[in-house]
Steps between C-alpha positions, in 0.01 A plus 500: 500500500536253212252460218451493125418770257176518313381728224396773744791488749627267766277205583520376860608150583205263531602406854453857612189582299253429784670757719437767232164382372310775678750777424386806305831554326585267202843463658355342815477613862778715635490319835373149426366308798560137412355220696752278659580308816504697825847586618532313834875493532506730805184365661653182639801671658276765652267239648797301631644807674159586638431155643851461639481839672161422655622168639840629617358787709373259763772235469821463709805670352708187489244306300467789255878509450508127428211528256665792318824304468323198356308724256825663380663158447199374305493819297872455409431144394202612290710771332773248418239267352357787296841585354558136405155472342551824302834378358346167407205666325738733313721217368210280384295785359199385690225755480614670178180582317461470125453818299694770318833621618512767756591851403870582504618142453757427229394277210629144530586255232138382472360852443477461125327163525248639748441796265418253224246330718707227663472474878724322747307229668410616852577259778200485732598592854427250769226557758590776747657370815357575845835638626605709203755779530227756544324298770825453693575875476152586620539258793831655595351850488208397720731335753730802516209742540347280767831493686535875471145554632559259794834665587348848491208387715734341754704819527186713546355261754824518699431870555211402728731294718785748515569711808357502852139589412366144450629395838368814668163442336481150646539660846249781420767748602459875495765649275606833346535466125611734229284431191534588137148515350468289186128524433219753531321488839140394466209495737350160559127438495351434846375147555244361739640248742235361725301787644779752451633688197872498462646850460641612168874491482768661283708222343818538292793292387849606597858380539647498851849653465592542868364303795549586865424197724361529852847454643629798300689306233487677162515299176514630144287275277273515199201280586149536348230569758136604514402794719151521649376818669144476648289815453237488769410863456531505123231511240437235242302520183148388543178462322159647505213573270441807293805697399714447808760226490712596797424418862664601815610243745534583863801462720392155619493341158583163633221493749713615795239570761738707707514768236850437369792738467473752222832551327640845453345708220643411162668177614331295232582755230870498608522122459308496172712785361819299511655455155717208383871546572422696825692389808320514836570374850228322692455313825291190444436153617635234263274200436554207264315499162210267433717265296864513610621271218297643212458866589686783330560687827717391793281663765194713553561821697198614701533871576295672770188676384614833656860479370636719226796425271832673555635617166861392438538569130249658256399322174713549193411747227341250266259379765424854608409583140281190476331589827441852380332372185279259693407772749421741216261248347324464837468878525371524141228241572390647831187668364365201307213281595580231765536209262707694245714653775577154634536319169703734278828487708469125515441471132798722409770421762351225719423731793202328672512693825158658433319190373209421731440140608172473309664622177786259553250215554321599179826486299581160648155355426524613137868401455606861426769515763767518227388855441583595860834320495700669225544246223657474162198663333598837651853482364365372165278808473787734583738332252226491235490881516868505417551220243142436386379143434769245568479330159575837327784608728781416261330588175512821299130552562541479878273712712506664842686811617846371411483553122334838549789606723748378244646227725691212347438138596790506742388831645151366539633192678714714739209732579265207547745335735520817706121512520488136612755560780315814610181301499655244740630768732175696520266198510734299731655162403198273554509160322270605216691827453835316485367245252353772275815710516727204420287398201491858380875545531567178303262614226658843488844335477376303200376822340830684562712216359272433204464133591185300449264536794308216655292576808486148643884470520501854647258387771706187571818707511342749737385220730847346499677827583255603766508162675880509509494857629229447765429131563215586737296586192487125433263471798298812423143436392490850351798417278340170401172667404686765303701244302196276435287790375779622268568150368130450435480825304796385282407135447124463538378851414592496127359156440173567682469836321546328162233246594255777589573685178430187298153517660446855376595682814648842424887487525541759775222358710636144446845605620365659818273208582771246433754687715261531796383136471854363464630690801205397716530133396861467613474722807176358644665182645754712686220727631319190616809384687513834685134598542303174458263662248430532132376821340228494236509867404874545460507493119211748440622730775854500355362573154293791630785639715742473212314781322607746770842367601688668215359850543526487879858380486619758239329791676618378835866483394461848349375624835784322674759671281350850524406505867848612631518794257138597428253374758193671346573331167546168677165544677330564167656189351405302810142626469491370147649168614245475777221422254647176368614411850139541620393273215746228606388522865136486392567188292665335804223593737223397260666168422566425867142586585359225282380200705701250297815703446700216653450161651700291741758247383734272695811690597861394511698330230252213472223745416727689258598186315135392484402831348786483250384154394143629460630790290702271276189283450265796433716688247458243218130476573472881474654482156232259387229709662605807301412321183131478598326829565214342690741337743679834545168669582408220743838523678477878522151473652627247753787732601264797531269299726794379708627858543172681554336220705138604488325387815256248339779343300734472798228355719419231241865404449640524855188481714621813685343701645217261594151636438322638806813559707445688823856561614849427364827483687757605238831318471723800569790309663593566864227757565125561499269600221128423516218593260130500588252503210258796502347483155603487138860621483477646849665376817615588849874440524668430836884537489710495185796268578869578466528529123290713260503257207358212706192688621453666162501160327252358751256791458538483122417130499193570712390781264505770773485849355348694790596501868271725700703440817847352546584404860857468626492314829836635611815659353737206479660470157354152433153660515546841333789488251277366226280806517618646164398176329148514644463863386634440150224555247216482753257742653557513877265698722692516827771327702426406861787428737563426865550783745852399599744638243783263567745437339522867398679429169224275367231737629670786312510283189126436516430873544730596208352237269143591581578874464657441159187313394273758664327245720387600851633307798267440795544316828303200612306538826361220719127440452507645148243324279486522120310337214605454138263303279466151648777574744469634855777523755582633844829617640571315824858608565716704583350694790475876481812694610502651848371859486797661679767273358747571231394428137484130445494412876221270622330471827514122486824338605445229240623721217878485523601514136383504138376144505279565808348803323375298202154590375275200576185463290186287541362459149163365388434403138243262360413381852862409574691645793870570447741629768822665379751523785789674322824431694358515853726356769363291793461795740292693248301186418414462868410867525280465189317207659452704819379805314252300288356222711221464242743345251373160390583232249599615150503329166835622378800616700799680355758372746704771671862570413539254212419206728786553740524305822391799707122457517247524784335155546199653673419721202532214253278278714241779516507549120503128406549583133387264230762622255835652600701698243875567539697734279873416504787490258650177372828421668484796739771500768256552784333155498157645414257342541598327824411127526362562849250757372386268221459212749282711728280604208470139389407389850218754504371365169619774265612440147829683450602645161827690446642702213852356523378158386163571332555838332211748505197395709139577415200470737167409336151391594257563782487396865324180400745418222834661570776411260842621390712498188874523460676695226804271464744282681863576576768242474592393851734235633362184643421545874684296757364162595233506756425869444193599307511846346198713580263609234530196271175379354390144571398284209161588367250749634498607857288247684304517823694484826439247780303760693290569192440131445399467867223755463403394149549842337789711387574866452699485178859468620686219661594538865840341487661358807472193719154405621500552877165328565529177697341256448450577130158648433265324270582579138243624255454302177776552247765602754793295609819555687802489263782656702544705815521814281200483270184297436376468148210318335587158352535469124432148376704383202286370210774255395644339813277452803670569831549207725453504872777420736474283809442693814385808316148634456342371188684166504325238298512648157344843569707809436699594802721794588850517358788538739660847515811558287835399647594865543188579696390744234191488279558432134525816291509611147649827387287807443478657161505878459158646515337177613234567764498279803159481660321301764157367443247330720497119508228322313 
């Protein structure tokens, strides 16, 4: 360091004084942090390799080879140009700055003159050229890295086309394959598909090393595949209330009404116990992957649910040690509370096998999933124990365990590298783990060599090396999120922290807030691409969880290390780690339970780019807001209201729920979920839909806190799988079900969930009558089981399956009559009409089986509903609701509303003034020409029908459909025929009087009827969410 001497010692050069201005020592800071430009030299090559690899994975090999050749030629030309530019700049002296001679240079002939104060006139350098030597060299490096990334991607993509497996998969052949396991087997989460629940399956990645075709031909290959083993008799983690978080699932998890085949005992544990590097032989059916050109695997191998693997070669010693460590941590956490037992292995080593679906949903809603997927923060905490804070790692006052153990810098780097590699082996090479390990190794290499460290070049170098090693990371969203979060912490975090500190925020708090906000800002668009949502509680939840991440991780790793040698000590450490783990789980559950924890956002890349643009526009505005305390307080209040969503505030802003609602059909997707108001915060709930979050959100929006009775019409998954969401945070008195426990798997799920929540389960009986506040209802169906029959058997031949055993309710509220048919099929509908000949017209009909085409016309004609409600999922593959069913309802004069186009549906009013409100509209494609979708509102209020006009009165709802009276009856004043579908009252325009037309009534200047639209449909206007649509009597 150069400088001048003053009277009290060396005086620092003025150019370096700002870097030492805050130092305590008069000699300046020992490790000055000088502000300067960000080192981006490795960023462009890393991005070039990343983009080239992502594009080359789905491109033809020949095109990739040509592109790589062109890139190499251009890179050679750019290098040649850089050499020429460098020589030219050296000869002309362009860029030589004025100033004192550099150290170590020999004095020239002008040294004496410069010492006496004479200076050589400096020749001003010309303006920098666009293609300077440095720019040409950078271009060449980017081209070469891009070519390398594309070549590596092409070679890895060729693995998926090598060998006989792709051709065998196209034929769906049954093959015998010898597999080498490359990833930990995991149990998938069951999904509801239609009325059935798909069974859980063990899924793992592997390399096929030997393939035996159906004709007996054996081929030695190395092709990546994905093995899928259904577990129809296995158990999957579940949810419940109280302390229990595990639920048993019966042998017919997928809704197999025949009972299914239960695999041999321990079959699931055998598959899930496979370690990487194990070789097994399986007999499976090969099927093509979802995306043959852009998928990492060449085929998907579907193994029989009763099959067991044949061991060919055990795992190697390293993987056995890693498996023993992971198993020891599971044993050490066995006695903890459910949330801590599930979360601690995931937090330490990424083992999420115990995480229940509701806890996983809570972490996703609060954007805390990076705590379950082992990330760089875990490795950072481990390395911080060894080397201390990163900025002190090479200084004499360094901290951590390394100086206390007497380790040198090189010894510290070697030991840290060993820890990083062990971390990858134990935690498995997931994208975030690889990125963190690569960054850590580069930083440790800088410490060991004594070179200047810069974390952004380390991140860019790690990305470059990893993309070249495994090009499939270029298409991994997990890798993208990991890199974006780390880059935000390095680039945006310090600047935002400094801005907060300038506004008197404590330094440590400012760093934590800036880090969480920066990571959320750059990751939110990617999350919107994947999940079509934006979280509002992510930053505060991350801040609160960060308080416990460090202690839980350190104690968890201590339990991991001691479990193989001292299990009691490991259990004690795990017990201590369970407290911060419980805190993290509580933060996730509390944040996810807030009504406004997240809101919908357009998905896909268009939605992600839109959110990124909004973020870029909001960040500068946020900086201005921070300067005004009153604006900060106002924005904080707005966020709190948006997250908490108090009922009066929500009703004023959104209009939902409408005041005085009698019944609401929740928008739960392809399923049923209906709520009947029974007082303030109290309701009768009928069915819960296929997904817990949907019914929970609907009940939260309605302000339901107490459910005296919850009725499940039958045990199909699209009616009962949302049960945990309905129970969450609410007081439930009892659960009433049908008497036919079919499918057995879903019936067992309902029993286990209710037992965990300590809620009694009762059976509905025909003729049962109950009253709850303004509600009263009667059970009309199913009939009582035959006395001497087996359990669940009925005397009536109409009950042939779960749909036919649906609980049917006749509900009365506020003078309205509602009939809820469940999923009754036509035979049961006919039997219902026979058993209850007293059935008459109803005001509201919940159409059976999501409006399918299988309806009994006689029952619908008997009911003649004024309002028909259909619950169906948007874009469902079953064609629900059927156009024929909608046409029949229209012909009978019913107004049809459906959740797939209108969102949630609310019934309001009285028999004399029945109305409905919709909770929102879904984006739907334009219907084909000549086809009018059912349930669309006509323009304006519902007007009187032709029949109503004929008798001069109306009952509050339009009777849609063609007028069958011939000749036309006399029309009451104010009524006119507008189209064959609807008759509305005329509305005279105050500006332009209507002119009559020759040959039409009213010719001669008086207002006459307008012709119907060219499409034969009445004019419409879109409905707004929460807007009531009522009918009123003509004047």
